[in-house]
C-alpha positions in Angstrom: -12.9 -10.5 4.8 -10.6 -7.5 5.0 -8.5 -7.7 8.2 -5.7 -5.1 8.7 -3.2 -4.7 11.5 -4.1 -1.5 13.4 -1.4 -1.4 16.2 0.8 -3.5 18.3 2.4 -3.0 21.7 6.2 -2.7 21.8 7.3 -3.6 25.3 10.2 -1.6 26.6 12.1 -0.4 29.7 11.8 3.3 28.9 9.1 4.4 26.4 10.7 7.8 25.9 14.1 6.4 25.0 12.7 3.5 22.9 10.2 5.5 20.9 12.7 8.4 20.4 15.3 5.9 19.0 12.8 4.6 16.4 11.6 8.0 15.5 15.2 9.3 15.1 16.5 6.4 13.1 13.5 6.0 10.8 12.7 9.8 10.5 9.1 9.5 11.8 6.8 12.0 13.5 7.2 12.4 17.2 5.2 10.0 19.4 1.8 10.9 20.8 0.8 10.0 24.4 -2.2 7.7 24.6 -3.0 6.5 28.2 0.2 4.9 29.6 1.7 4.5 26.1 3.7 6.6 23.6 2.3 5.9 20.1 4.5 6.1 17.0 2.4 6.3 13.8 3.6 4.6 10.6 2.7 5.5 7.1 0.1 2.8 6.5 -2.2 3.7 9.4 -0.5 1.2 11.8 1.0 2.3 15.0 3.6 1.0 17.4 2.5 1.6 21.0 5.4 1.8 23.4 4.5 0.4 26.8 6.9 0.2 29.7 7.4 -3.1 31.5 9.5 -4.0 34.5 11.8 -6.9 34.2 13.3 -8.6 31.2 11.9 -7.6 27.8 11.3 -10.5 25.4 12.9 -9.8 22.0 10.5 -9.2 19.1 11.0 -8.5 15.4 9.6 -5.5 13.6 10.1 -5.0 9.9 9.7 -1.7 8.2 9.1 -1.3 4.5 10.6 1.9 3.0 10.9 3.1 -0.6 13.9 1.8 -2.5 16.6 4.4 -3.0 16.2 7.7 -1.3 14.3 6.7 1.9 16.5 3.6 2.5 19.7 5.7 2.0 18.5 8.3 4.6 17.8 5.5 7.2 21.0 3.7 6.4 23.0 7.0 6.8 21.4 7.6 10.2 22.3 4.1 11.3 25.9 4.6 10.2 26.2 8.1 11.7 25.0 6.8 15.1 27.4 3.8 15.0 24.5 1.4 15.3 25.5 -2.2 14.6 23.7 -3.7 11.7 23.6 -7.1 10.0 22.4 -8.7 6.7 20.7 -11.6 8.5 18.4 -12.1 11.5 20.9 -14.4 13.2 23.4 -11.5 13.3 26.3 -13.3 11.7 26.9 -11.0 8.7 27.7 -7.7 10.4 28.2 -4.5 8.4 26.5 -6.1 5.4 23.2 -5.5 3.6 21.0 -8.2 2.2 19.5 -8.4 -1.2 16.3 -10.3 -2.2 13.4 -9.9 -4.5 15.1 -6.9 -6.2 15.5 -5.0 -3.0 17.8 -4.7 -0.1 17.7 -4.4 3.7 19.3 -4.8 7.0 18.7 -5.7 10.7 19.6 -3.7 13.8 18.6 -3.7 17.5 16.8 -1.1 19.5 17.6 -0.2 23.1 15.5 -3.1 24.4 17.1 -5.7 22.1 14.2 -5.9 19.7 15.4 -6.9 16.2 14.4 -4.2 13.7 14.5 -4.6 10.0 14.4 -2.0 7.2 13.6 -3.4 3.8 12.9 -2.0 0.4 10.8 -4.9 -1.1 8.2 -7.0 0.7 8.7 -10.7 0.6 7.2 -12.5 -2.4 5.2 -15.1 -0.5 4.1 -16.9 -3.6 7.6 -17.4 -4.8 9.1 -17.9 -1.3 12.3 -16.2 -0.1 15.6 -17.1 1.3 
């Protein structure tokens, strides 16, 4: 069986602001309206569909795989230029640090709704485990 993720909803207070933040930081194409949502397409035919919700937004985690050097450096530069806080760990205890694992590197940062976003250059090696 071949099952692939097609899209997921990103709950937010302001879909314009939240989708624009992601597009800006990651250097993605502008979002496309679809019904009540703004859809941000990713490079692997998966989309994040920003949908507004009243009340408190439950924090979610979204990890983005980018190419090692050039693409990561562009994203990291945009994060630093915008003074976005970033961490080497999901518990947010190692601020202003990058992590390294499986021959790659990455970082965590938050979007306007408090979702924890991750940019990484190597996928987890699930057969070997990771720390």
